[in-house]
C-alpha positions as CSV (number, residue, x, y, z in Angstrom):
1,M,25.5,190.2,83.8
2,V,23.8,192.7,81.5
3,Q,20.5,191.4,80.1
4,Q,20.2,191.4,76.4
5,Q,16.9,193.4,76.4
6,Q,18.7,196.3,77.9
7,F,20.6,196.8,74.7
8,S,17.9,196.1,72.1
9,C,18.5,198.2,69.0
10,S,17.6,197.1,65.4
11,V,19.2,199.7,63.2
12,D,21.5,199.6,60.3
13,P,23.8,202.6,61.1
14,G,26.4,203.8,58.6
15,F,28.4,206.8,57.7
16,E,30.3,208.4,54.9
17,F,32.4,211.5,54.1
18,D,31.4,214.3,51.9
19,R,33.8,215.9,49.4
20,S,35.1,218.2,52.0
21,G,36.1,215.3,54.2
22,R,33.5,216.0,56.9
23,L,31.9,213.0,58.5
24,E,28.3,212.5,57.5
25,Q,26.0,210.2,59.4
26,H,23.2,208.3,57.8
27,V,21.1,206.6,60.4
28,G,17.9,206.2,58.4
29,G,15.0,206.3,60.8
30,L,17.2,206.3,63.8
31,F,15.6,209.3,65.5
32,K,12.1,208.9,64.2
33,D,10.6,207.0,67.1
34,T,12.9,208.2,69.9
35,C,12.8,211.1,72.3
36,F,16.2,212.5,71.1
37,P,15.8,215.7,69.1
38,V,17.8,216.3,66.0
39,I,19.5,219.7,66.2
40,E,20.8,221.9,63.5
41,H,24.0,222.8,65.1
42,S,26.4,221.0,67.4
43,M,26.5,223.8,69.9
44,P,24.4,226.8,70.9
45,W,25.9,230.1,71.7
46,I,27.1,229.7,75.2
47,P,29.0,232.4,77.1
48,W,32.4,231.8,78.6
49,F,32.0,234.4,81.3
50,L,29.7,236.9,82.9
51,S,30.4,240.6,82.6
52,N,30.4,241.0,86.3
53,C,32.6,238.0,87.0
54,H,35.8,237.5,85.0
55,C,36.3,234.1,83.4
56,G,38.6,231.5,84.7
57,A,40.2,228.3,83.5
58,Q,38.0,225.3,83.7
59,G,38.9,221.7,83.3
60,A,37.3,218.2,83.1
61,C,35.0,219.7,80.6
62,N,32.2,218.2,78.7
63,D,34.0,219.4,75.6
64,H,31.6,222.4,75.5
65,R,28.7,220.0,75.4
66,P,25.1,221.2,76.1
67,E,23.3,220.2,79.2
68,T,19.6,220.6,80.2
69,T,18.2,223.4,82.3
70,P,14.6,224.0,83.4
71,Q,14.3,226.6,80.7
72,G,15.0,224.3,77.8
73,P,17.4,221.6,76.4
74,W,20.4,223.9,76.2
75,N,22.2,224.8,79.4
76,R,24.1,228.1,79.6
77,H,27.3,226.3,80.3
78,V,30.6,228.1,80.9
79,Y,33.3,227.0,78.6
80,S,36.0,224.9,80.1
81,G,39.7,225.1,79.6
82,S,41.3,221.7,80.1
83,G,40.4,218.9,77.6
84,H,41.9,216.1,79.6
85,S,40.0,213.7,81.7
86,T,41.1,214.7,85.2
87,G,41.2,218.5,85.1
88,I,38.6,220.3,87.3
89,V,39.4,224.0,87.4
90,R,35.9,225.5,87.5
91,R,34.4,229.0,87.5
92,R,33.5,230.6,90.8
93,G,29.8,231.3,91.1
94,V,28.7,228.6,88.8
95,G,26.5,225.8,90.2
96,R,25.8,222.8,88.0
97,G,26.6,224.8,84.9
98,L,23.8,227.4,85.5
99,L,24.7,231.1,85.2
100,T,22.5,232.9,87.7
101,G,21.3,236.2,86.4
102,Y,22.4,235.5,82.9
103,T,21.3,238.2,80.4
104,S,23.7,238.3,77.5
105,P,26.4,236.1,76.0
106,F,28.6,239.1,75.5
107,P,30.4,241.0,78.2
108,E,28.9,244.4,79.0
109,S,32.2,246.0,77.8
110,V,31.2,245.1,74.2
111,Y,28.5,247.8,74.4
112,R,30.2,250.2,76.8
113,D,33.1,252.5,76.3
114,V,34.1,251.0,73.0
115,P,37.3,252.8,71.9
116,P,37.2,254.8,68.7
117,P,38.6,253.0,65.7
118,R,42.2,253.7,64.9
119,K,41.4,254.4,61.2
120,H,38.5,256.7,62.1
121,P,35.8,255.4,59.7
122,G,32.8,257.5,59.0
123,M,29.9,257.6,61.4
124,N,27.8,255.5,59.0
125,D,30.5,252.8,58.8
126,W,30.7,252.8,62.6
127,Q,27.0,252.4,63.0
128,R,27.0,249.7,60.3
129,A,29.7,247.8,62.3
130,E,27.6,248.0,65.4
131,Q,24.6,246.7,63.6
132,H,26.6,243.7,62.4
133,A,27.7,243.0,66.0
134,D,24.1,243.3,67.2
135,R,22.9,240.9,64.5
136,A,25.8,238.5,65.5
137,L,24.4,238.5,69.0
138,E,20.9,237.6,67.8
139,F,22.2,234.8,65.6
140,F,24.4,233.5,68.4
141,D,21.4,233.3,70.8
142,R,19.5,231.4,68.2
143,G,22.3,228.9,67.6
144,R,23.0,230.1,64.1
145,L,26.7,230.1,64.4
146,A,27.7,230.5,60.7
147,E,25.6,233.6,60.4
148,A,27.0,235.0,63.7
149,E,30.5,234.4,62.5
150,H,29.8,236.2,59.2
151,E,28.3,239.2,60.9
152,L,31.3,239.5,63.3
153,R,33.7,239.3,60.4
154,Q,31.8,242.0,58.7
155,A,32.0,244.2,61.8
156,L,35.8,243.5,62.1
157,S,36.3,244.4,58.4
158,I,35.2,247.9,59.3
159,H,36.8,248.1,62.7
160,P,39.6,245.5,62.9
161,D,41.0,246.8,66.2
162,N,38.0,246.0,68.4
163,A,39.2,243.5,70.9
164,D,35.7,242.6,72.1
165,W,34.6,241.6,68.7
166,H,37.7,239.5,68.2
167,F,36.9,237.9,71.6
168,N,33.3,237.2,70.6
169,L,34.4,235.8,67.3
170,G,36.6,233.4,69.3
171,L,33.6,232.3,71.3
172,T,31.7,231.7,68.1
173,L,34.5,229.6,66.6
174,E,34.9,227.7,69.9
175,A,31.2,226.9,69.9
176,S,31.6,225.6,66.3
177,G,34.3,223.3,67.4
178,R,37.1,225.2,65.7
179,E,39.4,225.5,68.7
180,G,42.5,226.5,66.8
181,E,40.9,229.4,65.1
182,A,39.2,230.4,68.3
183,L,42.6,230.5,70.0
184,E,44.0,232.9,67.4
185,R,41.1,235.3,68.1
186,F,41.5,235.1,71.8
187,E,45.2,235.8,71.5
188,Q,44.5,238.7,69.1
189,A,41.9,240.1,71.6
190,A,44.5,239.9,74.4
191,K,47.1,241.8,72.3
192,L,44.6,244.5,71.4
193,A,43.4,244.8,75.0
194,P,46.4,244.1,77.3
195,D,44.5,245.6,80.3
196,Q,41.7,243.1,80.2
197,M,41.8,239.8,82.0
198,H,39.2,237.7,80.1
199,P,41.1,237.4,76.8
200,M,44.2,236.2,78.7
201,L,42.2,233.6,80.6
202,A,40.3,232.5,77.5
203,A,43.6,232.0,75.6
204,G,45.0,230.1,78.6
205,S,42.0,227.9,78.9
206,M,41.9,227.1,75.1
207,N,45.6,226.1,75.3
208,L,44.7,223.8,78.2
209,R,42.0,222.2,76.1
210,L,44.4,221.8,73.2
211,E,47.0,220.4,75.6
212,Q,49.5,223.1,74.7
213,W,50.7,223.3,78.3
214,E,53.6,225.7,77.9
215,K,51.6,228.3,76.1
216,A,48.8,227.9,78.7
217,R,51.3,228.5,81.4
218,S,52.5,231.6,79.7
219,W,49.0,233.1,79.4
220,F,48.1,232.3,83.0
221,E,51.4,233.8,84.2
222,E,50.5,236.9,82.3
223,A,47.0,237.0,83.9
224,R,48.5,236.5,87.3
225,R,50.9,239.4,86.8
226,H,47.9,241.5,85.7
227,D,45.9,240.6,88.8
228,A,47.8,239.0,91.7
229,E,44.6,238.0,93.4
230,S,42.9,236.2,90.5
231,E,41.7,232.8,91.7
232,D,41.1,231.7,88.1
233,A,44.7,232.6,87.0
234,Y,46.2,230.6,89.9
235,A,43.9,227.6,89.2
236,G,44.7,227.6,85.5
237,L,48.4,227.9,86.3
238,I,48.2,224.8,88.5
239,E,46.5,222.9,85.7
240,A,49.2,224.0,83.2
241,W,52.0,222.8,85.5
242,N,50.2,219.5,86.1
243,G,49.9,219.1,82.3
244,L,53.6,219.7,81.9
245,G,54.3,217.0,84.5
246,N,56.0,219.5,86.9
247,H,54.0,218.7,90.0
248,E,56.5,220.5,92.2
249,E,55.8,223.8,90.5
250,A,52.1,223.1,90.6
251,E,52.3,222.6,94.4
252,A,54.4,225.7,94.8
253,T,51.8,227.7,92.8
254,F,49.1,226.3,95.0
255,Y,50.8,227.5,98.2
256,M,51.4,230.8,96.6
257,A,47.7,231.1,95.8
258,E,46.8,230.2,99.4
259,W,49.1,233.0,100.6
260,S,48.0,235.6,98.0
261,L,44.2,235.1,98.1
262,E,42.1,236.5,100.9
263,E,40.1,233.3,101.3
264,P,40.8,229.6,100.5
265,S,40.1,228.7,96.9
266,A,37.9,225.8,95.9
267,L,39.2,226.0,92.4
268,C,42.8,225.8,93.4
269,H,42.1,222.9,95.8
270,A,40.3,221.1,93.0
271,A,43.1,221.7,90.5
272,M,45.7,220.6,93.1
273,A,43.7,217.4,93.7
274,H,43.9,216.7,89.9
275,G,47.7,216.7,90.1
276,L,47.7,214.5,93.2
277,I,45.4,212.0,91.6
278,A,47.8,211.8,88.6
279,Q,50.6,211.0,91.1
280,S,48.3,208.4,92.9
281,D,48.7,210.4,96.1
282,W,45.3,209.4,97.2
283,T,45.4,210.7,100.8
284,R,46.3,214.3,99.9
285,A,44.0,214.2,96.9
286,E,41.1,213.3,99.2
287,S,42.0,216.1,101.6
288,C,42.1,218.7,98.8
289,L,38.7,217.5,97.4
290,R,37.0,217.5,100.8
291,T,38.4,221.0,101.4
292,A,37.1,222.2,98.1
293,M,33.7,220.7,98.8
294,G,33.6,222.5,102.1
295,I,34.3,225.8,100.4
296,D,32.0,225.3,97.4
297,P,29.9,222.2,97.6
298,D,28.3,223.0,94.2
299,L,31.5,223.0,92.3
300,P,31.0,220.4,89.5
301,E,32.5,217.0,89.6
302,L,34.0,217.2,93.0
303,R,31.9,214.3,94.3
304,A,32.7,212.2,91.2
305,R,36.5,212.7,91.8
306,L,36.2,212.0,95.5
307,A,34.3,208.8,94.6
308,L,37.2,207.8,92.3
309,V,39.7,208.4,95.1
310,L,37.6,206.3,97.5
311,V,37.4,203.5,94.9
312,R,41.2,203.6,94.4
313,T,41.7,203.2,98.2
314,D,39.3,200.2,98.4
315,R,36.4,202.2,99.8
316,G,34.0,201.7,96.9
317,E,31.0,201.1,99.1
318,Q,31.7,204.3,101.0
319,A,31.8,206.2,97.7
320,M,28.5,204.7,96.6
321,S,26.9,205.6,100.0
322,M,28.0,209.2,99.6
323,L,26.4,209.5,96.1
324,N,23.3,207.6,97.2
325,R,22.8,210.2,100.0
326,V,23.0,213.0,97.4
327,L,20.4,211.2,95.3
328,Q,18.1,210.7,98.3
329,D,18.0,214.4,98.8
330,N,17.6,215.2,95.1
331,A,16.8,212.2,92.9
332,D,17.2,214.4,89.7
333,D,20.8,215.5,90.5
334,L,22.4,215.0,87.1
335,E,25.9,215.2,88.4
336,A,25.3,212.6,91.1
337,L,23.6,210.3,88.7
338,F,26.5,210.4,86.2
339,A,29.1,210.1,89.0
340,S,27.3,207.0,90.4
341,A,27.0,205.5,87.0
342,T,30.7,206.0,86.4
343,L,31.4,204.4,89.8
344,L,29.2,201.5,89.1
345,D,31.0,201.0,85.8
346,E,34.3,201.1,87.6
347,L,33.0,198.4,89.9
348,A,31.8,196.3,86.9
349,R,28.2,196.6,88.1
350,W,26.9,197.3,84.6
351,P,23.2,196.6,84.9
352,E,23.0,199.2,87.7
353,A,25.2,201.6,85.8
354,I,22.8,201.3,82.8
355,E,19.8,202.0,85.0
356,R,21.4,205.2,86.3
357,L,22.4,206.3,82.8
358,E,18.9,205.7,81.4
359,R,17.4,207.6,84.3
360,L,19.7,210.5,83.6
361,L,18.9,210.5,79.9
362,R,15.2,210.6,80.7
363,L,15.9,213.9,82.5
364,D,18.5,215.2,80.0
365,P,18.3,213.4,76.5
366,L,21.3,215.5,75.3
367,H,23.8,214.5,78.0
368,L,26.6,213.5,75.8
369,D,28.8,212.0,78.5
370,A,26.0,209.7,79.5
371,H,25.5,208.6,75.9
372,E,29.3,208.0,75.6
373,L,29.5,206.0,78.8
374,L,26.5,203.9,77.8
375,A,28.1,203.2,74.4
376,S,31.4,202.2,76.2
377,I,29.5,199.8,78.4
378,A,27.7,198.3,75.4
379,L,31.0,197.9,73.6
380,R,32.6,196.1,76.5
381,T,29.6,193.8,77.0
382,R,29.6,193.1,73.2
383,H,26.2,194.7,72.5
384,F,27.6,196.2,69.3
385,D,24.3,197.5,67.8
386,R,23.6,199.6,70.9
387,A,27.2,200.8,71.0
388,I,27.0,202.0,67.4
389,F,23.6,203.7,68.1
390,E,24.9,205.6,71.1
391,Y,28.2,206.6,69.4
392,Q,26.4,207.9,66.3
393,L,24.1,209.8,68.5
394,V,27.0,211.6,70.2
395,L,28.5,212.3,66.8
396,R,25.2,213.7,65.6
397,L,25.2,216.1,68.5
398,Y,29.0,216.8,68.5
399,P,30.6,215.8,65.1
400,A,34.1,216.5,66.2
401,H,34.1,214.2,69.2
402,G,37.2,212.0,68.7
403,P,36.6,209.4,71.5
404,S,33.2,208.5,70.0
405,M,34.8,208.2,66.5
406,L,37.3,205.7,68.0
407,G,34.6,203.8,69.8
408,L,32.5,203.7,66.7
409,A,35.5,202.4,64.7
410,E,36.1,199.7,67.3
411,A,32.4,198.6,67.2
412,L,32.5,198.5,63.4
413,L,35.6,196.3,63.5
414,S,33.9,194.0,66.0
415,I,31.1,193.3,63.5
416,G,33.4,192.9,60.6
417,R,32.9,196.2,58.8
418,I,36.6,196.7,58.3
419,E,36.4,199.1,55.3
420,D,34.0,201.4,57.2
421,A,36.2,201.3,60.2
422,S,39.3,202.1,58.1
423,L,37.6,205.0,56.5
424,L,36.6,206.5,59.9
425,L,40.1,205.9,61.3
426,D,41.6,207.7,58.3
427,H,39.4,210.7,59.1
428,V,40.5,210.6,62.8
429,Y,44.2,210.2,61.9
430,K,44.2,213.2,59.6
431,R,42.6,215.4,62.3
432,R,44.3,213.8,65.3
433,E,45.5,217.2,66.6
434,T,41.9,218.1,67.4
435,T,40.1,214.7,67.6
436,C,42.7,212.9,69.8
437,R,42.6,215.0,72.9
438,R,42.0,213.4,76.3
439,S,38.4,213.4,77.5
440,R,36.7,212.4,80.8
441,L,36.2,208.8,79.6
442,D,39.3,208.4,77.4
443,A,42.6,209.5,78.8
444,S,44.8,208.0,76.0
445,P,43.1,208.5,72.7
446,L,46.4,208.4,70.7
447,D,47.2,204.9,72.1
448,R,43.7,203.7,71.2
449,L,44.1,205.1,67.7
450,A,47.4,203.4,67.2
451,S,45.9,200.0,68.3
452,L,43.0,200.4,66.0
453,L,45.2,201.4,63.0
454,L,47.2,198.3,63.6
455,A,44.0,196.3,63.6
456,V,43.0,197.5,60.2
457,G,46.5,197.1,58.8
458,R,47.5,200.8,58.5
459,D,51.0,200.2,59.9
460,E,52.7,203.4,58.8
461,E,50.0,205.6,60.3
462,A,50.1,203.5,63.5
463,M,53.9,203.9,63.8
464,T,53.5,207.7,63.5
465,T,50.7,207.8,66.0
466,A,52.6,205.7,68.5
467,R,55.6,208.0,68.2
468,E,53.4,211.0,68.8
469,S,51.8,209.3,71.8
470,I,55.3,208.7,73.4
471,E,56.3,212.2,72.7
472,R,53.2,213.6,74.3
473,S,52.6,211.2,77.2
474,G,56.0,209.6,77.8
475,Q,57.2,206.0,77.4
476,S,55.1,203.0,78.6
477,N,55.2,199.3,77.8
478,D,52.0,199.4,75.7
479,R,53.1,202.5,73.7
480,L,56.5,201.0,73.0
481,R,54.9,197.6,72.0
482,N,52.6,199.4,69.6
483,L,55.5,201.3,68.1
484,A,57.6,198.1,67.7
485,L,54.8,196.1,66.1
486,A,54.0,198.9,63.7
487,A,57.6,199.3,62.8
488,F,58.3,195.6,62.2
489,R,55.1,195.3,60.0
490,S,56.0,198.4,58.0
491,G,59.6,197.3,57.4
492,H,61.3,199.7,59.8
493,S,63.2,196.9,61.6
494,E,65.7,199.2,63.3
495,I,62.9,201.2,65.0
496,G,61.2,198.0,66.0
497,W,64.4,196.6,67.5
498,K,65.0,199.7,69.6
499,A,61.4,199.9,70.8
500,S,61.4,196.2,71.8
501,R,64.7,196.4,73.6
502,R,63.3,199.4,75.6
503,V,60.3,197.3,76.6
504,L,62.6,194.5,77.8
505,R,64.5,197.0,79.9
506,L,61.3,197.9,81.6
507,E,59.8,194.4,81.6
508,P,62.5,191.7,81.1
509,G,60.0,188.9,80.6
510,C,57.7,190.5,78.0
511,I,56.8,187.6,75.7
512,R,55.5,189.8,72.9
513,S,58.7,191.7,72.6
514,I,60.8,188.5,72.8
515,H,58.6,186.9,70.1
516,N,58.9,190.0,67.8
517,L,62.7,190.1,68.2
518,A,63.0,186.4,67.5
519,L,60.8,186.6,64.4
520,S,62.6,189.6,63.1
521,S,65.9,187.9,63.5
522,L,64.6,184.8,61.8
523,E,63.2,186.6,58.9
524,S,66.4,188.6,58.4
525,G,68.5,185.5,58.4
526,R,70.2,186.1,61.8
527,Y,69.7,182.6,63.0
528,R,72.1,182.8,65.9
529,L,70.3,185.8,67.3
530,A,66.9,184.1,66.7
531,A,68.1,181.1,68.6
532,G,69.2,183.3,71.5
533,W,65.8,185.1,71.7
534,I,63.9,181.8,71.5
535,S,65.9,180.3,74.3
536,R,65.4,183.4,76.5
537,G,61.7,183.3,75.8
538,L,61.2,179.6,76.5
539,A,63.2,180.0,79.7
540,C,60.6,182.5,81.0
541,H,57.6,180.9,79.3
542,P,58.3,177.2,78.6
543,G,54.8,176.5,77.5
544,D,54.5,179.2,74.8
545,E,53.3,177.6,71.6
546,D,54.3,180.5,69.4
547,L,57.9,180.3,70.5
548,R,57.9,176.5,70.0
549,R,56.7,177.0,66.4
550,L,59.4,179.6,65.8
551,R,62.0,177.1,67.1
552,V,60.8,174.5,64.6
553,R,61.0,177.1,61.8
554,L,64.5,178.0,62.9
555,W,65.7,174.4,62.8
556,T,64.2,174.0,59.3
557,R,66.0,177.1,58.1
558,I,69.3,176.0,59.6
559,C,68.9,172.6,57.9
560,L,68.2,174.2,54.5
561,R,71.2,176.5,54.9
562,K,73.4,173.5,55.4
563,I,71.9,171.7,52.4
564,L,71.9,174.7,50.0
565,P,75.3,176.4,49.6
566,G,75.7,180.2,49.5
567,S,72.8,180.9,51.8
568,R,74.7,182.2,54.8
569,S,73.6,185.5,56.3
570,A,75.5,187.9,58.5
571,D,74.9,187.2,62.1
572,R,74.9,190.7,63.5
573,E,72.5,192.5,65.8
574,P,70.9,195.8,64.8
575,G,72.0,198.9,66.7
576,E,70.6,199.2,70.2
577,A,68.8,202.2,71.5
């Protein structure tokens, strides 16, 4: 059991929104006496690729979060493509996020063989555009993203057909958390430079992160046609097929990559393992992960995913032994520390998980995944002050992080701050296209948002969110139950009936659905239907107190109907799905 002193935090956190709707955090002296620095921007300028190594799709990202390097608090981290929790397509030649030999965040092509502008501006204008681009690079390196964006837009106003500058503007917007605008710039760069690979791969990766699987598939197909031996294109294509749920095509693409590439690909094996994990094919997933580790042992997150597979196959101790051996060789291995903390959390060994996370944070105070996992453990162990502290710290470093907003809202609800939680959930709901994307620690943010909206009484928004979750991720009992409850509460009885009947087809003894159908029938005056649902429920759950109370209410209504004339209601059932 987690000791109370491990989560000691006496702060009065709060938040509000400014007039533009942006979330503002007010934490008072929250950072005054801590080792966590307050930074001006949520992200430094971090390159997506090296000029001598074309970029590739990358999954299981940290949501372009900074990590620590020996040179400073910001790691030169390659951008990832997939935003969901199980994607692992990674860049070749990148070990633990460090770009060896890194010199510039721009590709060398930005400064070499730049094509002449189509409108042929004067030499002075051309030089001025180059000066704007050079200043953009300086601002980007210093983390001043707004100024970098302004300079690049100035350069593009002079030379609007420069694909490299569109691409670099996309990088700037991506680093600022504006993925939709970044995608437009990457696509524009790909149209202006159809012979270059990196804009296609960047557009495909951004679509993966935005969970626009079909568009991602199209871009990676284009990249594969451009270079039939591109490991990154094949890996991204496998990720896209997995996202679409077409695991047969993902497997066919994997075998095509194995046939086309000169050497076995660690990226493709890792991406294939992701799809196999989604299908719970643990044996083949383990084989793919071990093969990927044999090809490139430094590929990020392979050990963590192999540990997950071992846990799912009841080999948790073997997984822990594997990670402990890594830590014996290198006690400061950040990936192994986080993977072992995640595994300990999975095994409900929370004190040990907290110890690993705190050790990791001493090495890297800005490791956002560690702060998020620590907040999640605090929330589940009912240490709400510490959970609020950690979630607010994540949001201070990365203001657009949706899972932390949802966690913060849940923590606020738990301590009775319903208005604050409702305000925060409204912010998340209005921006759910960007905030409710799957992360490493939260694979179903829309489901969580729907449940929290129901908890604060925002039933219409909860119904919309539940519908979107079903459209995006398919039907499940929990999603249908959320939809039914939101529909019944908001007066959409037909939708509630259809959703509840679908649940009962999947789970005939679902007491919640039977109770909702009985209550809806009773409230609408369909007493015969209500009696039928109550009898069915009590046959499955004879001791259910709620159904017994509904039966008493039903008898009372029937007696009143016999006493008071003219109170008969039509006994008809709403249309079925």
